[in-house]
mmCIF file of the N, C-alpha and C atoms, coordinates in Angstrom:
data_MODEL
# 
_entry.id   MODEL 
# 
loop_
_atom_site.group_PDB 
_atom_site.id 
_atom_site.type_symbol 
_atom_site.label_atom_id 
_atom_site.label_alt_id 
_atom_site.label_comp_id 
_atom_site.label_asym_id 
_atom_site.label_entity_id 
_atom_site.label_seq_id 
_atom_site.pdbx_PDB_ins_code 
_atom_site.Cartn_x 
_atom_site.Cartn_y 
_atom_site.Cartn_z 
_atom_site.occupancy 
_atom_site.B_iso_or_equiv 
_atom_site.pdbx_formal_charge 
_atom_site.auth_seq_id 
_atom_site.auth_comp_id 
_atom_site.auth_asym_id 
_atom_site.auth_atom_id 
_atom_site.pdbx_PDB_model_num 
ATOM 1   N N  . MET A 1 1  ? 0.784   -156.387 -33.099 1.00 0.00 ? 1  MET A N  1 
ATOM 2   C CA . MET A 1 1  ? -1.010  -156.506 -34.132 1.00 0.00 ? 1  MET A CA 1 
ATOM 3   C C  . MET A 1 1  ? -1.976  -157.241 -33.642 1.00 0.00 ? 1  MET A C  1 
ATOM 4   N N  . PRO A 1 2  ? -3.231  -157.064 -33.009 1.00 0.00 ? 2  PRO A N  1 
ATOM 5   C CA . PRO A 1 2  ? -4.112  -157.774 -32.846 1.00 0.00 ? 2  PRO A CA 1 
ATOM 6   C C  . PRO A 1 2  ? -5.060  -158.760 -34.022 1.00 0.00 ? 2  PRO A C  1 
ATOM 7   N N  . GLN A 1 3  ? -4.914  -159.628 -33.355 1.00 0.00 ? 3  GLN A N  1 
ATOM 8   C CA . GLN A 1 3  ? -5.482  -161.130 -34.273 1.00 0.00 ? 3  GLN A CA 1 
ATOM 9   C C  . GLN A 1 3  ? -6.511  -161.073 -34.761 1.00 0.00 ? 3  GLN A C  1 
ATOM 10  N N  . ILE A 1 4  ? -7.263  -160.987 -35.641 1.00 0.00 ? 4  ILE A N  1 
ATOM 11  C CA . ILE A 1 4  ? -8.905  -160.579 -35.888 1.00 0.00 ? 4  ILE A CA 1 
ATOM 12  C C  . ILE A 1 4  ? -9.901  -161.909 -36.222 1.00 0.00 ? 4  ILE A C  1 
ATOM 13  N N  . ASN A 1 5  ? -10.770 -162.782 -35.400 1.00 0.00 ? 5  ASN A N  1 
ATOM 14  C CA . ASN A 1 5  ? -11.383 -163.584 -35.488 1.00 0.00 ? 5  ASN A CA 1 
ATOM 15  C C  . ASN A 1 5  ? -12.638 -163.433 -36.637 1.00 0.00 ? 5  ASN A C  1 
ATOM 16  N N  . GLN A 1 6  ? -12.085 -164.168 -37.591 1.00 0.00 ? 6  GLN A N  1 
ATOM 17  C CA . GLN A 1 6  ? -12.822 -164.336 -38.902 1.00 0.00 ? 6  GLN A CA 1 
ATOM 18  C C  . GLN A 1 6  ? -14.242 -164.676 -38.873 1.00 0.00 ? 6  GLN A C  1 
ATOM 19  N N  . GLU A 1 7  ? -14.389 -165.862 -37.430 1.00 0.00 ? 7  GLU A N  1 
ATOM 20  C CA . GLU A 1 7  ? -16.005 -165.609 -37.153 1.00 0.00 ? 7  GLU A CA 1 
ATOM 21  C C  . GLU A 1 7  ? -16.390 -164.582 -36.799 1.00 0.00 ? 7  GLU A C  1 
ATOM 22  N N  . GLU A 1 8  ? -15.504 -163.796 -36.230 1.00 0.00 ? 8  GLU A N  1 
ATOM 23  C CA . GLU A 1 8  ? -16.797 -162.518 -35.659 1.00 0.00 ? 8  GLU A CA 1 
ATOM 24  C C  . GLU A 1 8  ? -16.797 -160.834 -36.136 1.00 0.00 ? 8  GLU A C  1 
ATOM 25  N N  . LEU A 1 9  ? -15.970 -161.191 -37.551 1.00 0.00 ? 9  LEU A N  1 
ATOM 26  C CA . LEU A 1 9  ? -16.691 -160.310 -38.675 1.00 0.00 ? 9  LEU A CA 1 
ATOM 27  C C  . LEU A 1 9  ? -18.025 -160.462 -38.646 1.00 0.00 ? 9  LEU A C  1 
ATOM 28  N N  . PRO A 1 10 ? -18.375 -158.888 -39.258 1.00 0.00 ? 10 PRO A N  1 
ATOM 29  C CA . PRO A 1 10 ? -19.909 -159.154 -39.332 1.00 0.00 ? 10 PRO A CA 1 
ATOM 30  C C  . PRO A 1 10 ? -19.474 -159.129 -41.100 1.00 0.00 ? 10 PRO A C  1 
ATOM 31  N N  . ILE A 1 11 ? -20.748 -159.480 -41.955 1.00 0.00 ? 11 ILE A N  1 
ATOM 32  C CA . ILE A 1 11 ? -21.206 -160.150 -43.435 1.00 0.00 ? 11 ILE A CA 1 
ATOM 33  C C  . ILE A 1 11 ? -22.460 -159.316 -43.334 1.00 0.00 ? 11 ILE A C  1 
ATOM 34  N N  . SER A 1 12 ? -21.995 -159.416 -44.727 1.00 0.00 ? 12 SER A N  1 
ATOM 35  C CA . SER A 1 12 ? -23.108 -159.001 -45.342 1.00 0.00 ? 12 SER A CA 1 
ATOM 36  C C  . SER A 1 12 ? -23.729 -159.804 -46.936 1.00 0.00 ? 12 SER A C  1 
ATOM 37  N N  . PHE A 1 13 ? -24.952 -159.226 -47.075 1.00 0.00 ? 13 PHE A N  1 
ATOM 38  C CA . PHE A 1 13 ? -25.638 -160.328 -48.203 1.00 0.00 ? 13 PHE A CA 1 
ATOM 39  C C  . PHE A 1 13 ? -26.863 -159.874 -48.276 1.00 0.00 ? 13 PHE A C  1 
ATOM 40  N N  . PRO A 1 14 ? -26.903 -159.919 -50.106 1.00 0.00 ? 14 PRO A N  1 
ATOM 41  C CA . PRO A 1 14 ? -27.997 -159.317 -50.633 1.00 0.00 ? 14 PRO A CA 1 
ATOM 42  C C  . PRO A 1 14 ? -29.464 -160.007 -50.399 1.00 0.00 ? 14 PRO A C  1 
ATOM 43  N N  . LEU A 1 15 ? -30.086 -158.374 -50.017 1.00 0.00 ? 15 LEU A N  1 
ATOM 44  C CA . LEU A 1 15 ? -31.114 -158.551 -49.209 1.00 0.00 ? 15 LEU A CA 1 
ATOM 45  C C  . LEU A 1 15 ? -32.388 -158.359 -50.348 1.00 0.00 ? 15 LEU A C  1 
ATOM 46  N N  . ARG A 1 16 ? -33.152 -159.452 -51.463 1.00 0.00 ? 16 ARG A N  1 
ATOM 47  C CA . ARG A 1 16 ? -33.724 -158.977 -52.592 1.00 0.00 ? 16 ARG A CA 1 
ATOM 48  C C  . ARG A 1 16 ? -35.312 -158.523 -51.917 1.00 0.00 ? 16 ARG A C  1 
ATOM 49  N N  . LEU A 1 17 ? -36.065 -157.744 -52.020 1.00 0.00 ? 17 LEU A N  1 
ATOM 50  C CA . LEU A 1 17 ? -37.227 -156.810 -51.704 1.00 0.00 ? 17 LEU A CA 1 
ATOM 51  C C  . LEU A 1 17 ? -38.482 -156.709 -52.395 1.00 0.00 ? 17 LEU A C  1 
ATOM 52  N N  . ASN A 1 18 ? -39.281 -157.650 -52.129 1.00 0.00 ? 18 ASN A N  1 
ATOM 53  C CA . ASN A 1 18 ? -40.184 -156.815 -53.631 1.00 0.00 ? 18 ASN A CA 1 
ATOM 54  C C  . ASN A 1 18 ? -40.307 -155.204 -53.652 1.00 0.00 ? 18 ASN A C  1 
ATOM 55  N N  . ALA A 1 19 ? -41.497 -154.708 -54.532 1.00 0.00 ? 19 ALA A N  1 
ATOM 56  C CA . ALA A 1 19 ? -41.302 -153.089 -54.375 1.00 0.00 ? 19 ALA A CA 1 
ATOM 57  C C  . ALA A 1 19 ? -42.583 -152.186 -52.925 1.00 0.00 ? 19 ALA A C  1 
ATOM 58  N N  . GLU A 1 20 ? -43.642 -153.016 -52.840 1.00 0.00 ? 20 GLU A N  1 
ATOM 59  C CA . GLU A 1 20 ? -44.438 -153.282 -51.722 1.00 0.00 ? 20 GLU A CA 1 
ATOM 60  C C  . GLU A 1 20 ? -43.896 -153.181 -50.446 1.00 0.00 ? 20 GLU A C  1 
ATOM 61  N N  . LEU A 1 21 ? -42.739 -154.627 -49.965 1.00 0.00 ? 21 LEU A N  1 
ATOM 62  C CA . LEU A 1 21 ? -42.004 -154.596 -49.175 1.00 0.00 ? 21 LEU A CA 1 
ATOM 63  C C  . LEU A 1 21 ? -40.826 -153.909 -48.551 1.00 0.00 ? 21 LEU A C  1 
ATOM 64  N N  . ASN A 1 22 ? -40.780 -153.437 -49.573 1.00 0.00 ? 22 ASN A N  1 
ATOM 65  C CA . ASN A 1 22 ? -39.525 -152.248 -49.482 1.00 0.00 ? 22 ASN A CA 1 
ATOM 66  C C  . ASN A 1 22 ? -39.932 -151.419 -48.906 1.00 0.00 ? 22 ASN A C  1 
ATOM 67  N N  . ARG A 1 23 ? -41.326 -150.592 -49.568 1.00 0.00 ? 23 ARG A N  1 
ATOM 68  C CA . ARG A 1 23 ? -42.055 -149.153 -49.328 1.00 0.00 ? 23 ARG A CA 1 
ATOM 69  C C  . ARG A 1 23 ? -42.003 -149.161 -47.760 1.00 0.00 ? 23 ARG A C  1 
ATOM 70  N N  . GLU A 1 24 ? -42.509 -150.518 -47.279 1.00 0.00 ? 24 GLU A N  1 
ATOM 71  C CA . GLU A 1 24 ? -42.815 -150.537 -45.758 1.00 0.00 ? 24 GLU A CA 1 
ATOM 72  C C  . GLU A 1 24 ? -41.740 -150.956 -44.597 1.00 0.00 ? 24 GLU A C  1 
ATOM 73  N N  . PHE A 1 25 ? -40.805 -151.335 -45.914 1.00 0.00 ? 25 PHE A N  1 
ATOM 74  C CA . PHE A 1 25 ? -39.552 -151.564 -44.735 1.00 0.00 ? 25 PHE A CA 1 
ATOM 75  C C  . PHE A 1 25 ? -38.855 -149.389 -44.473 1.00 0.00 ? 25 PHE A C  1 
ATOM 76  N N  . THR A 1 26 ? -39.006 -149.408 -45.714 1.00 0.00 ? 26 THR A N  1 
ATOM 77  C CA . THR A 1 26 ? -38.508 -147.626 -45.585 1.00 0.00 ? 26 THR A CA 1 
ATOM 78  C C  . THR A 1 26 ? -39.612 -147.247 -44.786 1.00 0.00 ? 26 THR A C  1 
ATOM 79  N N  . ARG A 1 27 ? -40.386 -146.791 -44.873 1.00 0.00 ? 27 ARG A N  1 
ATOM 80  C CA . ARG A 1 27 ? -41.259 -146.266 -43.849 1.00 0.00 ? 27 ARG A CA 1 
ATOM 81  C C  . ARG A 1 27 ? -41.054 -146.589 -42.476 1.00 0.00 ? 27 ARG A C  1 
ATOM 82  N N  . ILE A 1 28 ? -41.382 -147.458 -42.058 1.00 0.00 ? 28 ILE A N  1 
ATOM 83  C CA . ILE A 1 28 ? -40.516 -148.203 -40.513 1.00 0.00 ? 28 ILE A CA 1 
ATOM 84  C C  . ILE A 1 28 ? -39.769 -147.331 -40.623 1.00 0.00 ? 28 ILE A C  1 
ATOM 85  N N  . SER A 1 29 ? -38.527 -147.903 -41.220 1.00 0.00 ? 29 SER A N  1 
ATOM 86  C CA . SER A 1 29 ? -37.064 -147.003 -40.492 1.00 0.00 ? 29 SER A CA 1 
ATOM 87  C C  . SER A 1 29 ? -37.091 -145.787 -40.600 1.00 0.00 ? 29 SER A C  1 
ATOM 88  N N  . VAL A 1 30 ? -37.654 -144.770 -41.496 1.00 0.00 ? 30 VAL A N  1 
ATOM 89  C CA . VAL A 1 30 ? -37.638 -143.892 -41.568 1.00 0.00 ? 30 VAL A CA 1 
ATOM 90  C C  . VAL A 1 30 ? -38.701 -142.697 -40.288 1.00 0.00 ? 30 VAL A C  1 
ATOM 91  N N  . THR A 1 31 ? -39.668 -144.076 -40.241 1.00 0.00 ? 31 THR A N  1 
ATOM 92  C CA . THR A 1 31 ? -40.679 -143.231 -38.554 1.00 0.00 ? 31 THR A CA 1 
ATOM 93  C C  . THR A 1 31 ? -40.270 -143.895 -37.221 1.00 0.00 ? 31 THR A C  1 
ATOM 94  N N  . THR A 1 32 ? -39.089 -144.879 -37.805 1.00 0.00 ? 32 THR A N  1 
ATOM 95  C CA . THR A 1 32 ? -38.631 -144.960 -36.162 1.00 0.00 ? 32 THR A CA 1 
ATOM 96  C C  . THR A 1 32 ? -36.829 -144.459 -35.962 1.00 0.00 ? 32 THR A C  1 
ATOM 97  N N  . ARG A 1 33 ? -36.377 -144.078 -37.070 1.00 0.00 ? 33 ARG A N  1 
ATOM 98  C CA . ARG A 1 33 ? -35.397 -143.935 -36.843 1.00 0.00 ? 33 ARG A CA 1 
ATOM 99  C C  . ARG A 1 33 ? -33.946 -144.903 -36.778 1.00 0.00 ? 33 ARG A C  1 
ATOM 100 N N  . ILE A 1 34 ? -34.302 -145.951 -37.227 1.00 0.00 ? 34 ILE A N  1 
ATOM 101 C CA . ILE A 1 34 ? -33.863 -146.906 -37.338 1.00 0.00 ? 34 ILE A CA 1 
ATOM 102 C C  . ILE A 1 34 ? -33.142 -147.494 -38.339 1.00 0.00 ? 34 ILE A C  1 
ATOM 103 N N  . ASN A 1 35 ? -32.134 -147.517 -38.647 1.00 0.00 ? 35 ASN A N  1 
ATOM 104 C CA . ASN A 1 35 ? -31.447 -147.815 -40.268 1.00 0.00 ? 35 ASN A CA 1 
ATOM 105 C C  . ASN A 1 35 ? -31.784 -149.234 -40.650 1.00 0.00 ? 35 ASN A C  1 
ATOM 106 N N  . LYS A 1 36 ? -31.472 -149.932 -41.420 1.00 0.00 ? 36 LYS A N  1 
ATOM 107 C CA . LYS A 1 36 ? -32.307 -150.702 -42.509 1.00 0.00 ? 36 LYS A CA 1 
ATOM 108 C C  . LYS A 1 36 ? -31.864 -151.516 -41.586 1.00 0.00 ? 36 LYS A C  1 
ATOM 109 N N  . SER A 1 37 ? -30.362 -152.188 -41.672 1.00 0.00 ? 37 SER A N  1 
ATOM 110 C CA . SER A 1 37 ? -29.415 -153.153 -41.251 1.00 0.00 ? 37 SER A CA 1 
ATOM 111 C C  . SER A 1 37 ? -30.155 -153.598 -39.707 1.00 0.00 ? 37 SER A C  1 
ATOM 112 N N  . LYS A 1 38 ? -30.222 -152.440 -38.877 1.00 0.00 ? 38 LYS A N  1 
ATOM 113 C CA . LYS A 1 38 ? -30.642 -152.474 -37.341 1.00 0.00 ? 38 LYS A CA 1 
ATOM 114 C C  . LYS A 1 38 ? -31.972 -153.233 -37.992 1.00 0.00 ? 38 LYS A C  1 
ATOM 115 N N  . LEU A 1 39 ? -33.086 -152.938 -38.646 1.00 0.00 ? 39 LEU A N  1 
ATOM 116 C CA . LEU A 1 39 ? -33.964 -153.463 -38.768 1.00 0.00 ? 39 LEU A CA 1 
ATOM 117 C C  . LEU A 1 39 ? -34.022 -154.848 -38.972 1.00 0.00 ? 39 LEU A C  1 
ATOM 118 N N  . ALA A 1 40 ? -33.274 -155.049 -39.994 1.00 0.00 ? 40 ALA A N  1 
ATOM 119 C CA . ALA A 1 40 ? -32.792 -156.482 -40.751 1.00 0.00 ? 40 ALA A CA 1 
ATOM 120 C C  . ALA A 1 40 ? -32.219 -157.299 -39.761 1.00 0.00 ? 40 ALA A C  1 
ATOM 121 N N  . ARG A 1 41 ? -31.819 -156.967 -39.028 1.00 0.00 ? 41 ARG A N  1 
ATOM 122 C CA . ARG A 1 41 ? -30.827 -157.730 -37.737 1.00 0.00 ? 41 ARG A CA 1 
ATOM 123 C C  . ARG A 1 41 ? -31.745 -158.172 -36.761 1.00 0.00 ? 41 ARG A C  1 
ATOM 124 N N  . LEU A 1 42 ? -32.677 -156.761 -36.280 1.00 0.00 ? 42 LEU A N  1 
ATOM 125 C CA . LEU A 1 42 ? -33.874 -157.101 -35.323 1.00 0.00 ? 42 LEU A CA 1 
ATOM 126 C C  . LEU A 1 42 ? -34.710 -158.406 -35.596 1.00 0.00 ? 42 LEU A C  1 
ATOM 127 N N  . ALA A 1 43 ? -35.109 -158.233 -37.082 1.00 0.00 ? 43 ALA A N  1 
ATOM 128 C CA . ALA A 1 43 ? -36.164 -159.200 -37.245 1.00 0.00 ? 43 ALA A CA 1 
ATOM 129 C C  . ALA A 1 43 ? -35.845 -160.340 -37.644 1.00 0.00 ? 43 ALA A C  1 
ATOM 130 N N  . ILE A 1 44 ? -34.339 -160.749 -38.066 1.00 0.00 ? 44 ILE A N  1 
ATOM 131 C CA . ILE A 1 44 ? -33.295 -162.212 -38.468 1.00 0.00 ? 44 ILE A CA 1 
ATOM 132 C C  . ILE A 1 44 ? -33.791 -162.319 -36.958 1.00 0.00 ? 44 ILE A C  1 
ATOM 133 N N  . GLU A 1 45 ? -33.227 -161.957 -35.475 1.00 0.00 ? 45 GLU A N  1 
ATOM 134 C CA . GLU A 1 45 ? -32.880 -162.361 -34.042 1.00 0.00 ? 45 GLU A CA 1 
ATOM 135 C C  . GLU A 1 45 ? -34.445 -162.751 -34.050 1.00 0.00 ? 45 GLU A C  1 
ATOM 136 N N  . LYS A 1 46 ? -35.547 -161.779 -34.249 1.00 0.00 ? 46 LYS A N  1 
ATOM 137 C CA . LYS A 1 46 ? -36.609 -162.179 -33.605 1.00 0.00 ? 46 LYS A CA 1 
ATOM 138 C C  . LYS A 1 46 ? -37.264 -163.578 -34.508 1.00 0.00 ? 46 LYS A C  1 
ATOM 139 N N  . ILE A 1 47 ? -36.936 -164.072 -35.773 1.00 0.00 ? 47 ILE A N  1 
ATOM 140 C CA . ILE A 1 47 ? -37.360 -165.142 -36.356 1.00 0.00 ? 47 ILE A CA 1 
ATOM 141 C C  . ILE A 1 47 ? -36.111 -166.074 -35.545 1.00 0.00 ? 47 ILE A C  1 
ATOM 142 N N  . ILE A 1 48 ? -35.023 -165.985 -35.384 1.00 0.00 ? 48 ILE A N  1 
ATOM 143 C CA . ILE A 1 48 ? -34.164 -167.182 -35.033 1.00 0.00 ? 48 ILE A CA 1 
ATOM 144 C C  . ILE A 1 48 ? -35.079 -167.654 -33.480 1.00 0.00 ? 48 ILE A C  1 
ATOM 145 N N  . ASN A 1 49 ? -35.567 -166.554 -32.664 1.00 0.00 ? 49 ASN A N  1 
ATOM 146 C CA . ASN A 1 49 ? -35.739 -166.799 -31.317 1.00 0.00 ? 49 ASN A CA 1 
ATOM 147 C C  . ASN A 1 49 ? -37.032 -167.790 -31.228 1.00 0.00 ? 49 ASN A C  1 
ATOM 148 N N  . GLU A 1 50 ? -37.717 -167.178 -32.642 1.00 0.00 ? 50 GLU A N  1 
ATOM 149 C CA . GLU A 1 50 ? -39.545 -167.784 -32.570 1.00 0.00 ? 50 GLU A CA 1 
ATOM 150 C C  . GLU A 1 50 ? -38.365 -169.261 -32.643 1.00 0.00 ? 50 GLU A C  1 
ATOM 151 N N  . VAL A 1 51 ? -37.957 -169.673 -33.902 1.00 0.00 ? 51 VAL A N  1 
ATOM 152 C CA . VAL A 1 51 ? -37.639 -170.937 -34.342 1.00 0.00 ? 51 VAL A CA 1 
ATOM 153 C C  . VAL A 1 51 ? -37.267 -171.611 -32.824 1.00 0.00 ? 51 VAL A C  1 
ATOM 154 N N  . ASP A 1 52 ? -36.532 -171.021 -32.217 1.00 0.00 ? 52 ASP A N  1 
ATOM 155 C CA . ASP A 1 52 ? -35.941 -171.135 -31.043 1.00 0.00 ? 52 ASP A CA 1 
ATOM 156 C C  . ASP A 1 52 ? -36.539 -172.068 -29.893 1.00 0.00 ? 52 ASP A C  1 
ATOM 157 N N  . SER A 1 53 ? -37.762 -171.425 -29.776 1.00 0.00 ? 53 SER A N  1 
ATOM 158 C CA . SER A 1 53 ? -38.951 -171.142 -28.569 1.00 0.00 ? 53 SER A CA 1 
ATOM 159 C C  . SER A 1 53 ? -39.885 -172.463 -29.499 1.00 0.00 ? 53 SER A C  1 
ATOM 160 N N  . ILE A 1 54 ? -40.721 -172.099 -30.366 1.00 0.00 ? 54 ILE A N  1 
ATOM 161 C CA . ILE A 1 54 ? -41.816 -172.665 -31.294 1.00 0.00 ? 54 ILE A CA 1 
ATOM 162 C C  . ILE A 1 54 ? -41.720 -173.995 -31.943 1.00 0.00 ? 54 ILE A C  1 
ATOM 163 N N  . GLY A 1 55 ? -40.518 -173.364 -32.583 1.00 0.00 ? 55 GLY A N  1 
ATOM 164 C CA . GLY A 1 55 ? -40.181 -175.016 -33.487 1.00 0.00 ? 55 GLY A CA 1 
ATOM 165 C C  . GLY A 1 55 ? -40.364 -174.290 -34.702 1.00 0.00 ? 55 GLY A C  1 
ATOM 166 N N  . ILE A 1 56 ? -39.664 -175.276 -35.681 1.00 0.00 ? 56 ILE A N  1 
ATOM 167 C CA . ILE A 1 56 ? -39.381 -174.392 -37.260 1.00 0.00 ? 56 ILE A CA 1 
ATOM 168 C C  . ILE A 1 56 ? -40.747 -174.789 -37.730 1.00 0.00 ? 56 ILE A C  1 
ATOM 169 N N  . THR A 1 57 ? -41.766 -176.247 -37.634 1.00 0.00 ? 57 THR A N  1 
ATOM 170 C CA . THR A 1 57 ? -43.000 -176.428 -38.000 1.00 0.00 ? 57 THR A CA 1 
ATOM 171 C C  . THR A 1 57 ? -43.887 -175.672 -37.591 1.00 0.00 ? 57 THR A C  1 
ATOM 172 N N  . ASN A 1 58 ? -44.488 -175.169 -36.205 1.00 0.00 ? 58 ASN A N  1 
ATOM 173 C CA . ASN A 1 58 ? -44.600 -174.523 -35.952 1.00 0.00 ? 58 ASN A CA 1 
ATOM 174 C C  . ASN A 1 58 ? -44.856 -172.983 -36.422 1.00 0.00 ? 58 ASN A C  1 
ATOM 175 N N  . LEU A 1 59 ? -43.265 -172.205 -36.448 1.00 0.00 ? 59 LEU A N  1 
ATOM 176 C CA . LEU A 1 59 ? -43.155 -171.313 -37.127 1.00 0.00 ? 59 LEU A CA 1 
ATOM 177 C C  . LEU A 1 59 ? -43.637 -171.321 -38.474 1.00 0.00 ? 59 LEU A C  1 
ATOM 178 N N  . THR A 1 60 ? -43.463 -171.973 -39.467 1.00 0.00 ? 60 THR A N  1 
ATOM 179 C CA . THR A 1 60 ? -44.072 -172.029 -40.614 1.00 0.00 ? 60 THR A CA 1 
ATOM 180 C C  . THR A 1 60 ? -45.573 -172.415 -40.853 1.00 0.00 ? 60 THR A C  1 
ATOM 181 N N  . ASN A 1 61 ? -46.139 -173.009 -40.020 1.00 0.00 ? 61 ASN A N  1 
ATOM 182 C CA . ASN A 1 61 ? -47.672 -172.900 -39.978 1.00 0.00 ? 61 ASN A CA 1 
ATOM 183 C C  . ASN A 1 61 ? -47.885 -171.388 -39.505 1.00 0.00 ? 61 ASN A C  1 
ATOM 184 N N  . LYS A 1 62 ? -47.480 -171.075 -39.012 1.00 0.00 ? 62 LYS A N  1 
ATOM 185 C CA . LYS A 1 62 ? -47.829 -169.600 -38.344 1.00 0.00 ? 62 LYS A CA 1 
ATOM 186 C C  . LYS A 1 62 ? -47.965 -168.251 -39.212 1.00 0.00 ? 62 LYS A C  1 
ATOM 187 N N  . LEU A 1 63 ? -46.628 -168.653 -39.986 1.00 0.00 ? 63 LEU A N  1 
ATOM 188 C CA . LEU A 1 63 ? -46.217 -167.692 -41.087 1.00 0.00 ? 63 LEU A CA 1 
ATOM 189 C C  . LEU A 1 63 ? -47.640 -168.360 -42.636 1.00 0.00 ? 63 LEU A C  1 
ATOM 190 N N  . TYR A 1 64 ? -47.546 -169.435 -42.977 1.00 0.00 ? 64 TYR A N  1 
ATOM 191 C CA . TYR A 1 64 ? -48.582 -170.002 -43.413 1.00 0.00 ? 64 TYR A CA 1 
ATOM 192 C C  . TYR A 1 64 ? -50.066 -168.914 -43.482 1.00 0.00 ? 64 TYR A C  1 
ATOM 193 N N  . GLU A 1 65 ? -50.260 -169.548 -42.052 1.00 0.00 ? 65 GLU A N  1 
ATOM 194 C CA . GLU A 1 65 ? -51.637 -168.408 -41.807 1.00 0.00 ? 65 GLU A CA 1 
ATOM 195 C C  . GLU A 1 65 ? -51.810 -167.850 -42.183 1.00 0.00 ? 65 GLU A C  1 
ATOM 196 N N  . ILE A 1 66 ? -50.539 -166.332 -41.803 1.00 0.00 ? 66 ILE A N  1 
ATOM 197 C CA . ILE A 1 66 ? -50.312 -165.243 -41.851 1.00 0.00 ? 66 ILE A CA 1 
ATOM 198 C C  . ILE A 1 66 ? -50.809 -164.870 -43.576 1.00 0.00 ? 66 ILE A C  1 
ATOM 199 N N  . SER A 1 67 ? -50.298 -165.614 -44.120 1.00 0.00 ? 67 SER A N  1 
ATOM 200 C CA . SER A 1 67 ? -49.491 -164.731 -45.476 1.00 0.00 ? 67 SER A CA 1 
ATOM 201 C C  . SER A 1 67 ? -50.901 -165.318 -46.501 1.00 0.00 ? 67 SER A C  1 
ATOM 202 N N  . LYS A 1 68 ? -51.819 -166.098 -45.771 1.00 0.00 ? 68 LYS A N  1 
ATOM 203 C CA . LYS A 1 68 ? -53.313 -166.198 -46.750 1.00 0.00 ? 68 LYS A CA 1 
ATOM 204 C C  . LYS A 1 68 ? -54.313 -165.217 -47.042 1.00 0.00 ? 68 LYS A C  1 
# 
């Protein structure tokens, strides 16, 4: 029987969204025909890449400006 590396197994965690964000997330999922799990992974990867490229301080400043 093959060995399974525990670090390579996918994990799941609860993602809590407010009603408006959930509606938008669902709309984008339906419109693009990309399931929500894939969309969430893409969004997380994008944030990680931005942190790696511009730094956490610059990213949080950018996100703060967007949220005003």
